[in-house]
C-alpha positions in Angstrom: -1.8 13.4 -21.6 -2.8 10.9 -19.0 -2.4 11.3 -15.2 0.6 9.6 -13.5 -0.1 6.3 -11.9 -1.0 6.7 -8.2 0.5 4.0 -5.9 0.0 3.7 -2.2 3.3 2.2 -1.0 3.7 1.5 2.7 5.5 -0.7 5.2 3.1 -2.5 7.5 3.2 -5.0 10.3 1.3 -8.3 10.0 -1.8 -6.7 11.5 -1.7 -3.8 8.9 -0.3 -1.1 11.2 2.2 1.5 10.1 3.7 2.2 13.5 4.8 0.2 16.5 7.5 -1.7 14.7 10.8 -0.9 12.9 10.3 -0.8 9.2 13.0 -1.6 6.7 13.3 1.8 5.1 16.0 0.7 2.7 13.8 -2.0 1.2 10.9 0.4 1.0 12.9 3.0 -0.9 14.4 0.4 -3.2 11.0 -1.0 -4.1 9.7 2.5 -4.8 11.9 2.5 -7.9 9.4 0.1 -9.4 7.2 2.9 -10.6 9.2 5.6 -12.4 7.0 8.7 -13.0 4.3 7.5 -10.6 2.9 9.5 -7.7 3.9 7.4 -4.7 1.9 8.0 -1.5 3.1 6.7 1.8 1.2 6.1 4.9 3.0 9.0 6.7 1.3 11.4 4.4 -2.0 10.3 6.0 -3.7 10.7 2.6 -3.5 7.1 1.5 -6.9 6.2 2.9 -8.5 9.4 1.6 -7.2 8.8 -1.9 -8.2 5.2 -1.8 -11.7 6.0 -0.6 -12.1 8.6 -3.4 -11.1 6.1 -6.1 -7.9 7.9 -7.0 -5.4 5.0 -6.3 -4.3 2.7 -9.1 -2.2 0.3 -7.0 -1.6 -0.7 -3.4 1.8 -1.9 -2.4 2.4 -3.4 1.1 5.8 -4.3 2.4 4.8 -6.7 5.2 7.1 -7.0 8.2 7.3 -9.9 10.7 5.8 -7.9 13.6 2.5 -7.4 15.3 2.1 -3.8 16.4 -1.3 -4.1 18.1 -4.1 -1.7 18.7 -3.3 1.9 19.3 -1.2 2.2 16.2 -2.6 3.6 12.9 -3.5 1.2 10.0 -2.2 1.9 6.5 -5.7 2.8 5.2 -6.8 5.0 8.1 -10.1 3.1 8.1 -11.0 4.1 4.6 -13.0 1.8 2.4 -12.9 1.2 -1.4 -15.5 3.0 -3.4 -18.7 1.0 -4.0 -18.0 -1.5 -6.8 -14.2 -1.3 -6.6 -12.0 -4.2 -5.5 -8.4 -5.1 -5.0 -6.9 -7.7 -7.4 -3.7 -9.3 -6.5 -0.9 -8.4 -8.9 1.9 -10.2 -7.1 3.1 -11.6 -3.8 6.8 -12.3 -3.3 9.5 -12.6 -0.6 11.9 -9.7 -1.1 14.2 -10.0 1.9 14.4 -12.5 4.7 11.3 -11.9 6.7 9.7 -9.4 4.3 6.8 -10.1 2.0 5.8 -7.6 -0.8 2.1 -7.7 -1.7 0.9 -5.7 -4.7 -2.8 -5.1 -5.6 -4.4 -3.3 -8.5 -7.5 -1.3 -7.7 -10.2 -2.1 -10.2 -13.7 -0.8 -10.6 -16.6 -3.2 -10.8 -16.5 -3.3 -14.6 -12.7 -3.9 -15.0 -11.5 -7.4 -15.8 
């Protein structure tokens, strides 16, 4: 039996912050239905960056809001970096609501196509 897909799914400002703006929680919840059976990790859990850095994330989903929160607010990744050899590959980018963009990225290791 394979492990469930792990998706980091967060609302962010244009500068990648998770606070300092008012996120559209309804849109965020609605889009979370995209991954039935997946383990969805939000930025509020403060594990998103840790899991990403350990190579345990399959997909990153960012619901980008038309705001700039500025310094002093946390970023969605908590400063974590991808493991050596891993990369983000754009899966899709679309407008989902007026003013909101939904960016999705697969996390791939260096050998994945």
